[in-house]
PARO-83589 format. One line per 4 residues: number of its first residue (from 0); their letters; for each residue x, y, z of N, C-alpha, C, O. Coordinates in steps of 0.001 Angstrom, whole numbers, always signed. Example, Ala and Ser with C-alpha at 12.3 -4.5 7.8 and 13.67 -1.06 7.14 Angstrom:
<rs>
0) AS) +13190:-5690:+7800:+12300:-4500:+7800:+13200:-3300:+7800:+14236:-3319:+8465 ~ +12850:-2250:+7080:+13670:-1060:+7140:+12900:+30:+7870:+13409:+1138:+8039
</rs>
This chain:
<rs>
0) XXXX) +4136:-17727:-5499:+2686:-17670:-5389:+2535:-16593:-4719:+3415:-15954:-4143 ~ +1195:-16327:-4794:+490:-15305:-3148:-692:-15919:-3196:-1348:-16006:-4234 ~ -1121:-16485:-1854:-1900:-16501:-1310:-2965:-15221:-1084:-2706:-14077:-711 ~ -4176:-15786:-1420:-5328:-14437:-952:-6274:-15230:+51:-7381:-14726:+239
4) XXXX) -6025:-16200:+597:-6770:-16252:+1289:-8393:-16625:+1532:-9098:-16760:+2532 ~ -8681:-16753:-435:-9909:-16571:-766:-10325:-18429:-792:-9868:-19019:-1771 ~ -10986:-19126:+29:-11069:-20122:-655:-13030:-20042:-1622:-13761:-19104:-1303 ~ -13497:-20995:-2579:-13951:-21295:-3043:-14152:-23068:-3277:-13151:-23779:-3359
8) XXXX) -15794:-23753:-3385:-15986:-24619:-3426:-16017:-25017:-5308:-15784:-24245:-6238 ~ -16387:-26467:-5351:-16620:-26740:-6429:-18226:-26795:-7211:-19014:-27590:-6697 ~ -18600:-26191:-8113:-20175:-26310:-7084:-20368:-28145:-8635:-19613:-28482:-9548 ~ -21417:-28621:-8245:-22119:-29645:-8637:-21183:-30087:-10452:-20578:-31090:-10831
12) XXXX) -21571:-28509:-11247:-21050:-28568:-12611:-19033:-28014:-13039:-18372:-27496:-13939 ~ -18849:-28693:-11434:-17180:-28331:-11195:-17186:-27144:-11760:-16624:-27273:-12847 ~ -17550:-25968:-11589:-17289:-24930:-11529:-17073:-23614:-10508:-18094:-23168:-9983 ~ -16024:-23090:-10260:-14990:-22297:-9505:-15499:-20904:-10310:-15604:-20571:-11491
16) XXXX) -15837:-20082:-8578:-16639:-18925:-8681:-14453:-17938:-8847:-13493:-18397:-8229 ~ -14380:-16909:-9624:-12700:-16891:-9208:-13603:-15025:-8874:-14250:-14300:-9630 ~ -13233:-14891:-7550:-13703:-13650:-6872:-12923:-12183:-7744:-11853:-11725:-8146 ~ -14580:-11901:-7630:-14893:-9970:-8317:-13514:-9412:-8038:-12973:-8643:-8833
20) XXXX) -13026:-9746:-7068:-11525:-8529:-6540:-10404:-9305:-7640:-9813:-8745:-8563 ~ -10362:-9944:-7466:-9461:-11174:-8370:-9231:-11160:-9606:-8127:-11265:-10141 ~ -10529:-10998:-10245:-10687:-10547:-11739:-10482:-9259:-11927:-9644:-8958:-12776 ~ -11212:-8136:-11166:-10284:-6698:-11390:-8902:-6774:-11639:-8374:-6980:-12732
24) XXXX) -8261:-6566:-10382:-7308:-7175:-10030:-6102:-7623:-11430:-4920:-7439:-11721 ~ -6955:-8099:-11813:-5692:-9316:-12585:-6770:-9001:-13731:-7430:-10036:-13816 ~ -7094:-8389:-14336:-7596:-7018:-15011:-8636:-8503:-16078:-9415:-8289:-17007 ~ -8362:-9470:-15664:-10409:-10870:-15969:-11330:-10484:-16607:-12244:-10115:-15868
28) XXXX) -11566:-10375:-17756:-13033:-10303:-18306:-14426:-11191:-18680:-14365:-12411:-18525 ~ -14984:-10920:-18899:-16405:-12083:-19244:-16023:-12780:-20391:-15500:-12007:-21193 ~ -16063:-13668:-20699:-15653:-14211:-22013:-14051:-13988:-22280:-13784:-13798:-23466 ~ -13004:-13981:-21424:-11264:-14234:-21603:-11255:-15471:-21548:-12161:-15874:-20818
32) XXXX) -10323:-16698:-22218:-9129:-17222:-22017:-8703:-18134:-21284:-8007:-18860:-21994 ~ -8729:-18469:-20356:-8078:-18899:-19680:-7035:-20469:-19594:-7540:-21587:-19708 ~ -6144:-20325:-19464:-5072:-21143:-19267:-4702:-22462:-18156:-3928:-22036:-17299 ~ -4881:-23236:-18043:-4862:-24143:-16746:-3733:-25265:-16686:-3758:-26282:-17380
36) XXXX) -2791:-24961:-15810:-1349:-25518:-15544:-2048:-25794:-14006:-2777:-25193:-13217 ~ -1214:-27336:-14127:-870:-27824:-12351:+668:-28352:-12157:+1689:-28182:-12824 ~ +439:-28928:-11185:+1674:-28786:-10771:+2349:-30372:-10238:+1203:-30820:-10279 ~ +3056:-31406:-9852:+3024:-31791:-8795:+2601:-32016:-7476:+2518:-33088:-6877
40) XXXX) +2301:-30695:-7034:+1738:-30599:-5646:+462:-30553:-5504:-46:-30409:-4392 ~ -223:-30665:-6583:-1295:-31101:-6695:-1926:-29111:-6678:-2976:-28963:-6054 ~ -1533:-28263:-7081:-1709:-26723:-7755:-2115:-27194:-9073:-1688:-28050:-9848 ~ -3403:-26078:-9081:-4406:-26078:-10615:-3708:-24455:-10441:-3642:-23886:-9351
44) XXXX) -3303:-23967:-11510:-3120:-22306:-12014:-4077:-21937:-12819:-4419:-22892:-13516 ~ -4616:-21064:-13021:-5343:-20668:-14667:-4536:-18800:-14671:-4842:-17769:-14072 ~ -3690:-19068:-15440:-2995:-18342:-16579:-4149:-17210:-17324:-5291:-17650:-17455 ~ -3974:-16300:-17633:-4377:-15322:-18809:-4267:-16197:-19598:-3611:-17152:-19183
48) XXXX) -4806:-16309:-21014:-4502:-16407:-22029:-4261:-15658:-22708:-5062:-14747:-22501 ~ -3286:-15268:-23863:-3383:-14045:-24634:-2765:-14489:-26321:-1570:-14445:-26612 ~ -3679:-14832:-27119:-3536:-16012:-28166:-2446:-14302:-29442:-2187:-14096:-30628 ~ -2280:-13752:-28372:-1338:-12864:-29457:-196:-13210:-29110:+597:-13543:-29991
52) XXXX) +198:-13227:-27736:+998:-13369:-27321:+1915:-14718:-27278:+2921:-15087:-26674 ~ +1039:-15239:-28225:+1545:-16784:-28943:+2818:-16720:-29712:+3904:-17249:-29475 ~ +2276:-15629:-31092:+3277:-15145:-32189:+4576:-14044:-31536:+5654:-14090:-32127 ~ +4479:-13351:-30670:+5373:-12227:-29759:+6198:-12641:-30672:+5910:-12289:-31816
56) XXXX) +7126:-13274:-30540:+8821:-12945:-32236:+7779:-12396:-33396:+7831:-11209:-33720 ~ +6951:-13180:-33931:+6278:-12497:-35002:+6464:-11078:-35037:+7086:-10221:-35665 ~ +5363:-11247:-33749:+4866:-10010:-34009:+5800:-8942:-33947:+5559:-7904:-34564 ~ +6923:-9081:-33221:+8168:-8635:-32699:+9399:-7494:-34389:+9848:-6356:-34520
60) XXXX) +9384:-8587:-35095:+9860:-8614:-36214:+8847:-8050:-37149:+9290:-7491:-38153 ~ +7148:-8128:-36924:+6581:-7133:-38246:+6981:-5199:-37542:+7604:-4480:-38324 ~ +6546:-4547:-36051:+6857:-3989:-35701:+8279:-3730:-36232:+8459:-2882:-37106 ~ +9249:-4420:-35735:+10755:-4123:-36619:+10545:-3508:-38462:+10758:-2497:-39131
64) XXXX) +10155:-4498:-38574:+10011:-4056:-40158:+9099:-2430:-40525:+9064:-1448:-41267 ~ +8574:-2996:-39546:+7669:-1035:-40144:+7838:+130:-39958:+7405:+1166:-40463 ~ +9261:-409:-38320:+10346:+596:-37861:+10808:+1114:-39048:+10163:+2085:-39443 ~ +12076:+629:-39997:+12716:+127:-40995:+12407:+708:-41584:+12999:+1751:-41859
68) XXXX) +10920:+215:-42278:+11441:+1219:-43541:+10215:+1986:-43097:+11006:+2278:-42199 ~ +9166:+2561:-42841:+8762:+4262:-42368:+9234:+4382:-41331:+8361:+5026:-40750 ~ +10352:+4159:-40332:+10610:+5482:-39741:+9450:+5359:-38342:+9282:+6212:-37470 ~ +8785:+4082:-38467:+7028:+5124:-37635:+7645:+4104:-35915:+8257:+3090:-36251
72) XXXX) +7582:+4210:-34886:+8064:+3859:-33739:+6646:+2810:-33871:+5536:+3175:-34259 ~ +6963:+1692:-33518:+5449:+551:-33204:+5072:-18:-32239:+5879:-947:-32246 ~ +3883:-344:-30606:+3549:-1201:-30138:+2742:-1840:-31135:+2015:-1601:-32099 ~ +3327:-2978:-30281:+2060:-4117:-30531:+1858:-4640:-29029:+2734:-4844:-28188
76) XXXX) +335:-4820:-28905:-50:-5912:-27396:-1577:-6128:-27262:-2545:-5648:-27852 ~ -1423:-7078:-26211:-2710:-8070:-26019:-3157:-6808:-25676:-2665:-5698:-25875 ~ -4651:-7332:-24869:-5550:-6142:-23978:-4816:-6004:-22602:-5259:-5238:-21747 ~ -4195:-6417:-22489:-2987:-5969:-21342:-1391:-5362:-21335:-855:-4397:-20791
80) XXXX) -1126:-5986:-21847:-45:-5140:-21856:+724:-5565:-23668:+419:-6187:-24686 ~ +2097:-4543:-22990:+2847:-4041:-24293:+4048:-6066:-24577:+4768:-6710:-23813 ~ +3550:-6294:-26213:+4112:-8196:-26281:+5256:-7431:-27384:+6271:-8122:-27461 ~ +5324:-6137:-28271:+6428:-6122:-29206:+6284:-4676:-28550:+5497:-4247:-27706
84) XXXX) +7809:-3817:-29562:+8071:-2648:-30282:+8869:-2080:-30083:+8916:-1554:-28972 ~ +9850:-1877:-30945:+10097:-1569:-32130:+10660:+269:-32430:+9929:+731:-33307 ~ +11413:+1036:-32080:+11715:+2772:-32026:+11839:+3030:-31375:+12506:+4063:-31331 ~ +11263:+2302:-29804:+11061:+3328:-29029:+11697:+1593:-27360:+11339:+419:-27267
88) XXXX) +12736:+2506:-26435:+13056:+2065:-25182:+12720:+713:-24566:+12264:+691:-23423 ~ +13004:-955:-25569:+12833:-1706:-24949:+12586:-2189:-23310:+12074:-3097:-22656 ~ +12990:-1495:-23220:+13000:-1663:-21548:+12369:-1713:-21138:+12047:-2606:-20354 ~ +11357:+1:-21666:+10099:+1130:-20808:+9278:+379:-21317:+8278:+320:-20600
92) XXXX) +9193:-277:-22274:+7997:-716:-23187:+7586:-2400:-22615:+6555:-2916:-22183 ~ +8460:-2707:-22780:+8255:-5259:-23426:+7337:-4822:-21441:+7516:-4309:-20336 ~ +6598:-5388:-22130:+5776:-6970:-20764:+5461:-5620:-20127:+5457:-5795:-18909 ~ +5222:-4476:-20397:+4020:-2809:-18985:+2649:-3463:-19798:+2226:-3869:-20880
96) XXXX) +2397:-3277:-18708:+721:-2842:-18880:+652:-2086:-19669:+1602:-1437:-20105 ~ -1395:-1949:-20300:-1339:-898:-21124:-2299:+529:-20300:-3235:+166:-19587 ~ -2072:+1891:-20408:-2640:+2689:-19973:-4508:+1854:-19736:-4935:+780:-20161 ~ -5140:+2855:-18958:-7021:+2613:-19311:-7102:+3684:-19460:-7853:+4214:-18641
100) XXXX) -6378:+4757:-20616:-7052:+5430:-22286:-6562:+4225:-23225:-7242:+3566:-24011 ~ -5300:+4127:-22950:-5590:+3327:-24014:-6221:+2108:-24755:-6474:+1919:-25945 ~ -6499:+829:-22878:-7546:+362:-23117:-8795:+460:-23398:-9587:-470:-23252 ~ -9130:+1737:-23882:-10381:+1926:-23877:-10785:+2304:-25711:-11862:+2055:-26252
104) XXXX) -9349:+3067:-26484:-9136:+3372:-27163:-9100:+1654:-28069:-9540:+1480:-29206 ~ -8540:+707:-27299:-8588:-1434:-27352:-9673:-1864:-28165:-9910:-2407:-29244 ~ -10700:-958:-26304:-12235:-1690:-26618:-12906:-1324:-27751:-13632:-2145:-28312 ~ -12705:+351:-28385:-13720:+650:-29618:-13613:+32:-30502:-14379:+249:-31441
108) XXXX) -12584:-1051:-30608:-12773:-1966:-31703:-13219:-797:-33671:-13916:-1058:-34651 ~ -12512:+151:-33360:-12176:+875:-34608:-10868:+2203:-34378:-10577:+2546:-33232 ~ -10256:+2770:-35455:-9364:+3388:-35574:-9289:+4236:-35041:-10393:+4636:-34673 ~ -8011:+5183:-34568:-7677:+5298:-33207:-6606:+6740:-34404:-5694:+6388:-35151
112) XXXX) -7064:+8228:-34255:-5702:+8777:-34597:-5895:+10334:-33822:-6927:+10998:-33724 ~ -4051:+10750:-33151:-4441:+11554:-32771:-4941:+12501:-33051:-4903:+12466:-34281 ~ -5744:+13997:-32581:-5895:+14922:-33032:-4609:+15862:-32564:-3852:+15503:-31662 ~ -4415:+17436:-33476:-3940:+18078:-33165:-3797:+18583:-32238:-4572:+19535:-32324
116) XXXX) -3096:+18668:-30894:-3428:+19797:-29811:-3931:+19271:-29112:-3961:+19790:-27996 ~ -4788:+17655:-29330:-6070:+16881:-28628:-4811:+16019:-26896:-3590:+15901:-26789 ~ -5513:+15793:-26315:-4948:+14871:-25182:-4053:+13511:-25603:-4472:+12452:-26071 ~ -3183:+13760:-25396:-1966:+12742:-25818:-2245:+11589:-24315:-2219:+11743:-23094
120) XXXX) -2465:+10615:-25115:-2643:+9051:-24757:-1279:+8004:-24597:-869:+7184:-25419 ~ -809:+8290:-23427:+157:+7112:-23545:-60:+5370:-23171:-700:+4890:-22236 ~ +495:+4856:-23947:+234:+3967:-24458:+623:+2469:-23079:+452:+1281:-23353 ~ +1071:+2911:-21877:+1510:+1930:-20794:+1047:+2933:-19504:+860:+4148:-19446
124) XXXX) +961:+1974:-18614:+264:+3246:-17450:+1338:+3585:-16809:+912:+4020:-15739 ~ +2445:+3654:-16805:+2983:+4333:-15830:+3826:+5919:-16659:+4903:+6500:-16528 ~ +2514:+6102:-17551:+2741:+6922:-18828:+3968:+6655:-19632:+3701:+6286:-20776 ~ +5175:+6733:-19367:+5907:+6549:-20442:+6403:+7516:-21274:+5845:+8611:-21206
128) XXXX) +7390:+7377:-22108:+7896:+8873:-22749:+7328:+9081:-24170:+7746:+10083:-24751 ~ +6466:+8319:-24809:+5775:+7767:-26441:+4435:+8026:-25853:+4144:+7760:-24687 ~ +3458:+8682:-26924:+1954:+8707:-26514:+1190:+7916:-28112:+1871:+7527:-29060 ~ -98:+7857:-28047:-763:+7250:-29111:-620:+8035:-30637:-1240:+9086:-30802
132) XXXX) -116:+7699:-31293:-178:+8547:-32955:-1332:+7541:-33297:-2408:+7972:-32883 ~ -1389:+6838:-33664:-2665:+5781:-34956:-3199:+4686:-33808:-3001:+5007:-32636 ~ -3671:+3780:-33999:-3902:+2902:-33174:-5333:+1983:-33340:-6310:+2591:-32900 ~ -5628:+665:-33880:-6316:-346:-34159:-6402:-2038:-33365:-5489:-2850:-33213
136) XXXX) -7595:-2118:-33042:-7266:-2917:-32419:-7113:-4126:-33728:-7370:-4092:-34932 ~ -6607:-5089:-32877:-6580:-6864:-33957:-7803:-7534:-33215:-8051:-7753:-32030 ~ -8342:-7725:-34187:-9732:-8348:-34422:-9480:-9750:-35370:-9158:-9939:-36543 ~ -9931:-10963:-33756:-9933:-12285:-34455:-11221:-11780:-34555:-11718:-10757:-34087
140) XXXX) -11902:-13102:-35580:-13742:-13629:-35632:-14025:-13501:-34308:-14422:-14262:-33425 ~ -13532:-11626:-34429:-15659:-11030:-33920:-14647:-10231:-32567:-14811:-9080:-32162 ~ -13602:-11235:-32063:-12724:-10758:-30835:-11829:-10086:-30380:-11067:-10256:-31332 ~ -11364:-9560:-29826:-10663:-7790:-29792:-9116:-9075:-29304:-9396:-9869:-28405
144) XXXX) -8254:-9132:-29665:-7354:-9438:-29200:-6174:-8647:-28476:-5619:-8936:-27416 ~ -5932:-7544:-29353:-4773:-7039:-29050:-4551:-5320:-29737:-5628:-4743:-29890 ~ -3624:-4715:-30037:-3997:-3390:-31069:-2601:-2864:-30754:-1917:-2795:-29733 ~ -2362:-2329:-32746:-995:-2227:-33053:-1280:-847:-33098:-2371:-332:-33345
148) XXXX) +59:-149:-32774:-153:+1758:-32398:+841:+2075:-32787:+1793:+1449:-32319 ~ +1088:+2939:-33593:+2124:+3986:-33955:+2489:+4943:-32801:+1531:+5699:-32637 ~ +3467:+5211:-31951:+3754:+5967:-30888:+4339:+7485:-31923:+4521:+7582:-33137 ~ +4507:+8549:-30747:+5539:+9847:-31038:+6073:+9926:-29693:+5416:+9209:-28938
152) XXXX) +7006:+10522:-29125:+8016:+10937:-28632:+6900:+12237:-27560:+6061:+12795:-28269 ~ +6887:+12497:-26666:+6149:+13397:-25589:+6762:+14626:-25746:+6012:+15601:-25690 ~ +7996:+14828:-25939:+9348:+16107:-26227:+9449:+14997:-27705:+9215:+13864:-28125 ~ +10178:+16830:-28161:+11066:+16362:-29463:+9631:+16573:-30947:+8435:+16859:-31002
156) XXXX) +10623:+16253:-31798:+10168:+16835:-33325:+8806:+15081:-33270:+8687:+13943:-32815 ~ +7984:+16370:-34313:+6577:+15403:-34114:+5724:+15592:-33506:+4555:+15365:-33818 ~ +6408:+16385:-31774:+5168:+16281:-31271:+3703:+17404:-31687:+3732:+18561:-32106 ~ +2276:+16339:-31308:+560:+16711:-31356:+1208:+17545:-33149:+1341:+18687:-33589
160) XXXX) +1491:+15772:-33778:+1648:+15909:-35503:+228:+14993:-35039:-126:+14268:-34110 ~ -485:+15699:-36713:-1448:+14012:-36818:-1261:+12798:-37583:-1767:+12878:-38703 ~ -925:+12150:-37431:-1081:+10336:-38461:-1202:+11236:-39880:-2094:+12081:-39962 ~ -478:+11068:-40737:-587:+10760:-42181:-1650:+9812:-42602:-1622:+8793:-41911
164) XXXX) -2429:+9814:-43364:-2845:+8854:-44571:-2403:+7829:-44303:-3116:+6949:-43821 ~ -945:+7636:-44568:-428:+6248:-45005:+15:+5389:-43783:-80:+4171:-43628 ~ +522:+6340:-42961:+461:+5703:-41272:-1004:+5243:-41373:-954:+4107:-41845 ~ -2264:+5582:-41158:-3101:+5020:-40632:-3301:+3976:-41644:-3298:+2831:-41193
168) XXXX) -3473:+4104:-42902:-2687:+2854:-43509:-2182:+1160:-43283:-2655:+34:-43434 ~ -813:+1858:-42790:-295:+1067:-42332:+110:+72:-41104:+840:-893:-40876 ~ -1344:+1393:-40113:-1492:+606:-38719:-2620:+54:-38889:-2905:-469:-37812 ~ -3488:-143:-39688:-4344:-1032:-40477:-4860:-2063:-40684:-5899:-2685:-40463
172) XXXX) -3165:-2195:-41549:-3126:-3336:-42528:-2095:-4004:-41123:-1936:-5193:-41398 ~ -1617:-3793:-40237:-519:-4221:-39634:-1703:-4918:-38173:-1133:-5527:-37267 ~ -2835:-4795:-38120:-3880:-5090:-36783:-4312:-6200:-37722:-4358:-7393:-37422 ~ -4684:-5560:-39130:-5237:-6303:-40085:-5195:-7618:-40405:-6109:-8443:-40415
176) XXXX) -3559:-7786:-40776:-3239:-8484:-41085:-2619:-9871:-40350:-2589:-10976:-40891 ~ -1815:-9363:-38118:-1997:-9890:-37352:-3268:-10229:-36845:-3248:-10711:-35713 ~ -4178:-10125:-37290:-5659:-10908:-37032:-6092:-11771:-37808:-6824:-12705:-37482 ~ -5684:-11537:-38883:-5734:-13100:-40339:-4715:-13780:-39657:-5049:-14502:-38717
180) XXXX) -3711:-13695:-39915:-2428:-14735:-38863:-3062:-15595:-37760:-2759:-16761:-37507 ~ -3847:-14958:-37236:-4452:-15778:-35336:-5403:-16697:-36167:-5253:-17894:-35921 ~ -6579:-16312:-37326:-7006:-17097:-37605:-7482:-18468:-38426:-8582:-18930:-38730 ~ -5763:-18989:-38684:-5380:-19535:-39435:-5225:-20185:-38637:-4691:-21278:-38825
</rs>
Protein backbone atom coordinates (compact mmCIF):
# COMPACT_ATOMS: atom_id res chain seq x y z
CA UNK A 1 0.00 0.00 0.00
CA UNK A 2 1.26 3.48 -0.87
CA UNK A 3 0.98 6.43 1.54
CA UNK A 4 -0.30 9.69 0.04
CA UNK A 5 0.45 11.99 2.98
CA UNK A 6 -3.11 13.30 2.81
CA UNK A 7 -5.13 13.34 6.04
CA UNK A 8 -8.89 13.92 6.19
CA UNK A 9 -11.27 14.12 9.17
CA UNK A 10 -14.59 12.34 9.41
CA UNK A 11 -17.50 14.81 9.61
CA UNK A 12 -20.44 14.57 12.02
CA UNK A 13 -22.35 12.38 9.52
CA UNK A 14 -19.46 9.87 9.22
CA UNK A 15 -18.31 11.06 5.78
CA UNK A 16 -14.79 11.39 4.46
CA UNK A 17 -13.89 13.39 1.36
CA UNK A 18 -11.64 11.56 -1.10
CA UNK A 19 -9.32 14.24 -2.53
CA UNK A 20 -9.80 15.28 -6.14
CA UNK A 21 -6.24 14.22 -7.11
CA UNK A 22 -6.88 10.68 -5.89
CA UNK A 23 -10.32 10.53 -7.55
CA UNK A 24 -8.78 11.68 -10.85
CA UNK A 25 -5.82 9.27 -10.64
CA UNK A 26 -8.00 6.31 -9.69
CA UNK A 27 -10.78 7.31 -12.14
CA UNK A 28 -13.39 7.50 -9.38
CA UNK A 29 -16.44 9.39 -10.59
CA UNK A 30 -19.44 10.74 -8.73
CA UNK A 31 -21.82 7.86 -8.10
CA UNK A 32 -19.19 5.11 -8.51
CA UNK A 33 -19.64 2.23 -6.05
CA UNK A 34 -16.75 1.63 -3.65
CA UNK A 35 -16.23 -1.60 -1.73
CA UNK A 36 -14.92 -1.20 1.83
CA UNK A 37 -12.36 -3.57 3.34
CA UNK A 38 -10.78 -3.63 6.79
CA UNK A 39 -7.80 -5.52 8.15
CA UNK A 40 -6.48 -6.52 11.56
CA UNK A 41 -4.18 -3.51 11.84
CA UNK A 42 -7.16 -1.14 11.71
CA UNK A 43 -6.74 -0.10 8.08
CA UNK A 44 -9.81 0.80 6.06
CA UNK A 45 -9.41 0.28 2.33
CA UNK A 46 -11.73 1.57 -0.39
CA UNK A 47 -11.72 -0.34 -3.68
CA UNK A 48 -13.66 0.50 -6.81
CA UNK A 49 -16.43 -2.03 -7.21
CA UNK A 50 -16.99 -3.50 -10.67
CA UNK A 51 -20.30 -5.35 -11.09
CA UNK A 52 -19.14 -6.76 -14.45
CA UNK A 53 -15.87 -7.81 -12.81
CA UNK A 54 -17.88 -10.06 -10.48
CA UNK A 55 -18.88 -12.14 -13.50
CA UNK A 56 -15.48 -12.14 -15.24
CA UNK A 57 -15.41 -15.91 -15.86
CA UNK A 58 -18.90 -15.81 -17.40
CA UNK A 59 -17.89 -12.81 -19.55
CA UNK A 60 -14.76 -14.69 -20.68
CA UNK A 61 -16.88 -17.70 -21.72
CA UNK A 62 -19.24 -15.40 -23.64
CA UNK A 63 -16.31 -13.71 -25.42
CA UNK A 64 -14.79 -17.10 -26.33
CA UNK A 65 -18.13 -18.32 -27.69
CA UNK A 66 -18.50 -15.22 -29.88
CA UNK A 67 -14.93 -15.64 -31.13
CA UNK A 68 -15.30 -19.34 -31.92
CA UNK A 69 -18.71 -19.19 -33.58
CA UNK A 70 -18.28 -15.91 -35.46
CA UNK A 71 -14.47 -15.63 -35.88
CA UNK A 72 -14.66 -12.23 -34.24
CA UNK A 73 -12.06 -10.90 -31.76
CA UNK A 74 -13.93 -9.60 -28.71
CA UNK A 75 -13.10 -7.64 -25.55
CA UNK A 76 -15.40 -7.10 -22.58
CA UNK A 77 -14.52 -4.41 -20.08
CA UNK A 78 -15.87 -2.56 -17.10
CA UNK A 79 -15.67 1.25 -17.13
CA UNK A 80 -11.93 1.18 -16.44
CA UNK A 81 -10.21 -2.00 -17.62
CA UNK A 82 -10.51 -5.07 -19.83
CA UNK A 83 -11.95 -7.98 -17.85
CA UNK A 84 -12.31 -10.62 -20.60
CA UNK A 85 -11.14 -11.14 -24.17
CA UNK A 86 -10.99 -13.71 -26.94
CA UNK A 87 -9.13 -13.63 -30.24
CA UNK A 88 -6.59 -11.10 -28.96
CA UNK A 89 -3.33 -11.70 -27.04
CA UNK A 90 -4.44 -12.21 -23.42
CA UNK A 91 -1.19 -10.84 -21.97
CA UNK A 92 -1.55 -7.65 -23.99
CA UNK A 93 -5.16 -6.98 -22.93
CA UNK A 94 -5.92 -8.68 -19.59
CA UNK A 95 -6.64 -6.12 -16.84
CA UNK A 96 -5.29 -3.21 -18.93
CA UNK A 97 -6.82 0.26 -18.51
CA UNK A 98 -9.10 1.35 -21.34
CA UNK A 99 -8.03 4.31 -23.48
CA UNK A 100 -9.66 7.70 -22.98
CA UNK A 101 -11.16 7.53 -26.50
CA UNK A 102 -12.70 4.12 -25.73
CA UNK A 103 -13.93 5.49 -22.40
CA UNK A 104 -15.78 8.20 -24.38
CA UNK A 105 -17.48 5.48 -26.45
CA UNK A 106 -18.58 3.76 -23.24
CA UNK A 107 -19.90 7.02 -21.78
CA UNK A 108 -21.80 7.65 -25.03
CA UNK A 109 -24.38 5.01 -24.03
CA UNK A 110 -25.03 3.94 -27.65
CA UNK A 111 -23.66 1.67 -30.35
CA UNK A 112 -20.36 2.72 -31.93
CA UNK A 113 -19.24 1.47 -35.32
CA UNK A 114 -15.92 2.22 -37.00
CA UNK A 115 -16.29 4.27 -40.17
CA UNK A 116 -14.23 3.41 -43.24
CA UNK A 117 -10.98 5.42 -43.15
CA UNK A 118 -12.11 6.87 -39.81
CA UNK A 119 -10.01 7.28 -36.68
CA UNK A 120 -8.87 3.96 -35.23
CA UNK A 121 -9.73 3.90 -31.55
CA UNK A 122 -7.51 1.66 -29.45
CA UNK A 123 -9.12 -0.32 -26.67
CA UNK A 124 -6.31 0.07 -24.15
CA UNK A 125 -4.35 3.03 -22.87
CA UNK A 126 -0.99 2.07 -24.36
CA UNK A 127 -2.42 1.51 -27.84
CA UNK A 128 -2.29 -2.22 -28.30
CA UNK A 129 -2.36 -4.05 -31.61
CA UNK A 130 -6.17 -3.90 -32.08
CA UNK A 131 -8.70 -1.12 -32.59
CA UNK A 132 -12.46 -0.96 -31.98
CA UNK A 133 -14.64 -2.13 -34.85
CA UNK A 134 -17.99 -2.11 -33.04
CA UNK A 135 -18.81 -1.39 -29.38
CA UNK A 136 -21.90 -1.29 -27.20
CA UNK A 137 -21.96 -0.15 -23.57
CA UNK A 138 -23.38 -2.58 -21.00
CA UNK A 139 -26.17 -0.81 -19.15
CA UNK A 140 -27.77 -2.18 -16.00
CA UNK A 141 -30.70 -0.43 -14.31
CA UNK A 142 -29.80 2.77 -16.15
CA UNK A 143 -26.12 2.72 -15.12
CA UNK A 144 -23.19 2.10 -17.44
CA UNK A 145 -21.16 -0.80 -16.05
CA UNK A 146 -18.94 -1.71 -19.00
CA UNK A 147 -18.76 -2.43 -22.71
CA UNK A 148 -18.58 -5.25 -25.26
CA UNK A 149 -16.50 -4.58 -28.37
CA UNK A 150 -15.40 -6.41 -31.47
CA UNK A 151 -11.87 -5.47 -32.47
CA UNK A 152 -9.65 -5.63 -35.54
CA UNK A 153 -5.86 -5.74 -35.88
CA UNK A 154 -4.15 -2.46 -36.79
CA UNK A 155 -2.22 -4.38 -39.47
CA UNK A 156 -3.48 -7.14 -41.66
CA UNK A 157 -6.67 -8.45 -43.11
CA UNK A 158 -9.85 -6.50 -42.43
CA UNK A 159 -8.12 -3.18 -41.76
CA UNK A 160 -10.56 -0.28 -42.13
CA UNK A 161 -13.51 -2.50 -42.89
CA UNK A 162 -16.82 -1.34 -41.52
CA UNK A 163 -18.69 -3.73 -39.21
CA UNK A 164 -21.42 -5.84 -40.79
CA UNK A 165 -25.02 -5.66 -39.59
CA UNK A 166 -24.60 -9.13 -38.09
CA UNK A 167 -21.51 -8.05 -36.13
CA UNK A 168 -23.34 -4.98 -34.84
CA UNK A 169 -26.36 -7.05 -33.77
CA UNK A 170 -24.15 -9.65 -32.04
CA UNK A 171 -22.32 -6.96 -30.04
CA UNK A 172 -25.63 -5.29 -29.09
CA UNK A 173 -27.04 -8.66 -28.05
CA UNK A 174 -23.98 -9.49 -25.95
CA UNK A 175 -24.12 -6.12 -24.15
CA UNK A 176 -27.87 -6.45 -23.57
CA UNK A 177 -27.54 -10.01 -22.31
CA UNK A 178 -24.70 -9.19 -19.89
CA UNK A 179 -26.65 -6.17 -18.65
CA UNK A 180 -29.70 -8.33 -17.93
CA UNK A 181 -27.54 -10.92 -16.13
CA UNK A 182 -26.32 -8.20 -13.77
CA UNK A 183 -29.89 -7.16 -12.95
CA UNK A 184 -30.77 -10.63 -11.64
